[in-house]
N, C-alpha and C positions, 0 to 999 in steps of 0.2 A: 209524906210521899204518896200515900194512897190516894188522897184527894187530888193531888197534882196529876197522878197517873190517869185517874178517872177523867179529869178535865181534859188532858191531852188526848185520851182515847175518844172523848166526845167530840173534840175539835176535828180529829181525823175522820170520824164517822160522818160529821157534818160535811166535810170537804168531799168525802167519797160520795155522799148523797147528792151533793151539788153536781159533782162530775157525772154521776149516773143520770141525773135529771137532764144535764146538758146533752149527754149522749142520746137519751131518749128523744129530746127535743130535735136534735139533728136528724135522727132516724125518722121521726114524724114528718119533719120538713122535707126530707128526701122522698119519703113515701107520697106525700102530697104533691111534690113536683113530678114524680113518676106518673101519678094518676092524672095530673094535668096534661102531661105530654101524651099519655095514652088517649085522652079525649081528643086531642088534636090529630093523632094518628087515625082514630076512628072517623073523624070528619073527612080526612084525606081519602080513606077507603070508600066512604059513602059517595064522594064526588067522583072518584075514578070509576066506580061501578056503573055510573050513569053514562060514561063515554063509550063509543063504539070500539070494539076490540081492534079495528083497523087503525085507529089513531094511536093505540098503544104499541102496535106492531111496526110503526114507522111509515104507514101508508098515508097518502094524501086523501082527504075526504072530498066528496062531490061538493059543488058550490052550495047546493040546498042543504046538505047535511052539515056542512061547516057552519052555515048560518043558524041552523036549528040548534046546534050544540054550543053556540057562542055563550049562552048563559051559564052553561056548566063550566066552560073554560074560564069564564069570568070569576066564578066562585073559587076555582082552583087558584087563580092568580091572587084573589083576595086572601085566601088562606095562606099562601106563600108570603104575601106582604105582612100579614099578621104574625107569622112565625119569625120573620126577619126582625120585626119590631120587638117581639118578646125576647129574642136572643140579644138584641142590642140593649135592652133594659135588664138583662141578667135574669130573666125569668125562665130561661131554658138552658140546660146544661150544654157546655161546649161540645162534648162528645156526641150528644143527641143531635145538635145543630149540624155538626159536620156530616153526619150520616144523611140528614134531611137535605143538606145542601147538594150532596152528590146526586140525590134523587131528583132534585129540581133541575140540576145541570143536565141530567140524562133526558128528562122529559122535554125540556125546552129546546132540545136539539131536534125533536121529532117534528115533521112538517106541519101537522095539524095544530100542535101546540104553538109553534112559532108563528103560523099564520094568524091564529087567534090572538096572540099577544100583540102582534103588529096592528091588528084591527082595534083591539081594546085601547092600545096606547094612542092611536090616532084619534079616537073618539073621546078619550078621557086623559088628555096629556098632563093634567096636574095631579093625577091620582097615583097611588101605589109607589110612593117615594122610597119606601124601604126596599121594595122589590127592585126598583130601578137601581138603587145603590149597589146591588150585587153585581151589576154590569156583566151579565152573562153574555159573552161574545159568541160569534158563530162557531168557534172551535170548542165551545162548551166550557171554557175556563172562566169561573166566576172570580171577580176581583172585588171582594167585599170592601166597602168603605171608600173606594176611589171617588174623590170629589170632582176630579177633572179627568176627562178621557179624550183621547185623540179622535178626530173625525175620521174613523176607519170605515171599511166597507159595511159593517153591521149598522153603523149610524146612518150612513147614506141610504141603505136599504130601508131602514125604518122611516126615514123622511119620505122617500119615494113611495113607500107602501101607503102612507097616509094620503098622499095625493092620488095614487091609483084607486084606492077605495072610494075616495070622494067622487071620482068620475066614473064609477061603475065597473072598474076592472075587477073580475073575480079574484078572490084571495089566492086561489091555487094557481092562477096564471101570472101573478105579479112578478115572481122571480124570473119567469120565462121572458116577459117583456123587458125586464131590466137587463138580463143577460144578452138579449138580442141587440139592444141599444149599444151596449159596451162592445160586443164583438163586431158589430157593423162599423162602429167608429174606428176601431183598430184596422179593420179590413180596408176601409176607404183610405186610411192613412198609408197602409202598405201599398195600395195601388198607386197612390201619388208618388211614393218613394221609388216605385218601379218605373216612374216617368211615363205612365200610361194616362196622359192628360190631354185636354184640348189646348190648342195653341192660342189661348186668350191672353192678352196683355193685362186685362183688368183683374181677373180672378183665376184661381187655381181650381179646375174642375176635372173630375175623373172622366176619361173617354171610355165609356163602357164597351163600345164596339171594338176599340183597339185592345182593351184588356182581354176581351173574349178571344180575339184573334191570336194574341200572344200566348194565352194560356192553352188554347187548343193546339198550337204548334208544339208547345213544351210537353203537354200531357194529352196525346191524341185519344186515348181510351177513356179519359175522365168523363166526357159529356155523356157517352152511352151508359157508363156505370151509374152516373147520377140520374139519368132518365129512368133506368130500371129500378133504382132504389127510391125515387121520389116521383112516382107517377102523378101524384095529386097536383104537384106544382105545374105539370104540363097539361093535365086534363082540366084543371080548374084554376087557372092562373088568377092572381089578384087583379082587381079592377082598378083602373086609374081614374082619379077624380078630375073632372073637367067642369067648365062653367055650365054645361048642359046635363051634368050628372055623372054617373060612373060608366066607363066604357072598358071593354076588355083591353088589357095591356099587351096582349099577344100581337106580334107583327108577323105577317105572312111569310116573309123570306128569312126570318131569323134562323140561325143555326141553333142547335140544342143549347150550347153554352151561352150564346148571346141571349137566348130567351130566358135562361135561368138568371143571368145577371140582371136582366131587365126586370124580372119578377122580384128578385131580392130587393132591388132598388125601389120598386113600387111599394113593396111591403113597408120598407123603411119610411118612404115619403108619406104614405097613408097614416102611419102612426105619428111621425114627427110633426106633420103639418095638420093633423087633426081629421084626416079623411075617414078614419075608422074609429075614432074615439066615441065611446058611448053607444056603439052599435050593439044590437041585440044578439047577433049570430056569433056568440063567443066560441062555439065549437069550431067554426070555420076560421075565425081569427087565430085560435090556438093552433090549428093544423097548419095554416100558412106560416105563422111565425116559427113554429117548430121546424118545418121544412127549410125555411130560409136560414135559420140558425145552423142546422146540420150541414146544409149545402155550403154555406160560407166557410165553416170550419174544415170541411173536406177539401175545398179548393185551396185553402191556405196550406194545409198539410201536403197537398200534392205538388205544389209549385214552390221550389226552393227560393225563388225571387221574392215571394211574399212571406214565407215563413219567418225569416229573420227580422224584417222590419215590423211584422205583426207583433212579435214578442219582445222587441227591444224596448227598454225603459219606458 
């Protein structure tokens, strides 16, 4: 019995030793994984430290600063792509990745990060596949692993941004251009629904003079309010492209509202038909488009006949 007992105790001791060795191996593996994750965190901190604080506070950067910082944003996206790959291959713990994913989500909602990503994606469309698979939408919700996604506003914006960048539109102005195109198209549709059109048999065109007259009768104080709030559009109206170059779009006998509608239409035409594409005076373009966008929205809100068709399906 003594020999058997000793043998049994030896077997137990061996099993305990193996178990303890296994525990130590797991602990060593977890420690190594923690150290590996800590190194990635350190890389993140080094990259973020190079960015202007304005970018982290949710402010847009100037065009020059956005371009200067593009390399830093690129390294951030590259790090995120690597982290996504490491998580997919089980080299990063789920709890760690979930925390990092929330951080990625928060940062990618900031204008400077979003603008940089759109620029990077347009110039390197085949890169960062693991980062793209996160599908971080405009509402900040990541949908990891989605193979197919609907062609939603964020996708359209990314496609448009690539084209805007290619033709020299500043990164920080691209959403403004896009918004104006969308709002103006709805505005023109609402004007047609109000039946303020030319009596052409061939095509349906907005009668801007009739629209101005009808809106002025419905909202008599609107024109003076808009004049006071948007002096720039009156003092420096957009120029109209002609065969002989650009001429002032202002007409001598225009009423205030008719002049505004004419200016808004000219801004749209210059953009849509190429009159202002690739121009170097981005600050003036930005001012005109901002004014045109705000004026259009205020007119829609003021006149009940436009409000409903503007917002309907």
